[in-house]
C-alpha positions as CSV (number, residue, x, y, z in Angstrom):
1,M,-7.9,-9.7,3.8
2,I,-8.6,-6.9,1.4
3,T,-5.6,-5.3,-0.4
4,A,-5.6,-1.9,-2.0
5,I,-2.7,-0.4,-3.9
6,V,-2.6,3.4,-3.6
7,L,-0.6,5.5,-6.0
8,I,0.3,8.8,-4.4
9,N,1.5,12.1,-5.7
10,A,3.2,14.2,-3.0
11,E,5.0,17.5,-2.6
12,V,8.4,16.8,-4.1
13,D,10.3,18.3,-1.3
14,Q,8.4,16.3,1.3
15,I,8.4,12.8,-0.2
16,P,10.4,11.1,2.5
17,E,8.4,12.7,5.3
18,V,5.1,11.9,3.5
19,A,6.2,8.3,3.0
20,Q,7.1,7.8,6.7
21,A,3.8,9.4,7.8
22,I,1.8,7.1,5.6
23,A,3.9,4.1,6.6
24,D,3.0,4.8,10.2
25,L,-0.8,4.6,9.6
26,D,-2.7,1.5,10.8
27,G,-3.6,-0.6,7.8
28,V,-0.7,0.5,5.7
29,S,1.8,-2.4,5.4
30,E,4.3,-0.9,3.1
31,V,5.2,2.3,1.2
32,Y,7.5,2.4,-1.8
33,S,9.2,5.4,-3.4
34,V,8.8,4.8,-7.1
35,T,9.6,6.3,-10.5
36,G,6.9,7.1,-13.0
37,E,3.7,9.1,-12.7
38,A,3.3,8.4,-8.9
39,D,5.8,9.4,-6.3
40,L,4.8,6.7,-3.8
41,V,2.9,3.5,-3.7
42,A,1.3,2.3,-0.5
43,M,0.0,-1.2,0.2
44,V,-3.1,-1.1,2.3
45,R,-4.4,-4.3,3.9
46,V,-7.6,-4.3,5.9
47,A,-10.2,-6.8,7.0
48,R,-13.3,-5.1,5.6
49,H,-14.1,-2.8,2.7
50,E,-15.4,-0.2,5.2
51,D,-11.9,-0.1,6.7
52,L,-10.5,1.1,3.3
53,A,-12.4,4.4,3.7
54,A,-11.1,4.9,7.2
55,V,-7.5,4.3,6.1
56,I,-7.4,5.9,2.7
57,A,-10.1,8.6,2.6
58,D,-10.0,9.6,6.3
59,R,-6.3,9.4,7.0
60,L,-3.9,8.8,4.0
61,N,-5.5,11.4,1.8
62,K,-5.3,13.9,4.6
63,T,-1.6,13.4,5.3
64,P,0.2,16.7,4.9
65,G,2.1,16.8,1.6
66,V,-0.3,14.4,-0.2
67,L,-1.5,16.0,-3.4
68,R,-3.5,13.3,-5.1
69,T,-4.1,9.5,-4.9
70,A,-5.5,6.8,-7.1
71,T,-6.6,3.6,-5.4
72,H,-6.7,0.1,-7.0
73,I,-8.4,-2.7,-5.1
74,A,-6.8,-6.2,-5.7
75,F,-9.0,-9.1,-6.7
76,R,-6.4,-11.8,-6.4
77,A,-2.8,-12.1,-5.4
78,Y,-0.3,-14.0,-7.5
79,S,3.2,-14.7,-6.1
80,R,6.0,-17.1,-6.8
81,H,6.4,-17.2,-3.0
82,D,2.8,-18.3,-2.5
83,L,3.1,-21.0,-5.2
84,E,6.4,-22.3,-3.7
85,A,4.7,-22.6,-0.3
86,A,1.6,-24.3,-1.7
87,F,3.7,-27.0,-3.5
88,S,6.3,-27.4,-0.8
89,L,6.5,-30.8,1.0
90,G,8.4,-29.3,3.9
91,I,11.6,-30.9,2.7
92,E,14.7,-28.7,2.9
93,N,17.1,-28.8,-0.1
């Protein structure tokens, strides 16, 4: 699975609508409204690198209200939840 983090700048008066439209795209697992330089952050998860272009360049970038995007492709995922599962013996506390 390939994960891309997409920082999105959107028309300010359309942020909720833009977020929902992006969340409805196949390949987008989550969309967050955030503070800082970006208005939204979308998590894109696809099987192949070629699919990134279909989701991000062909659909997400063309969503009405999207002004600009910056895409970051993840190399590895680090998560406390993943580590807990890896070291769990299946014994409930």
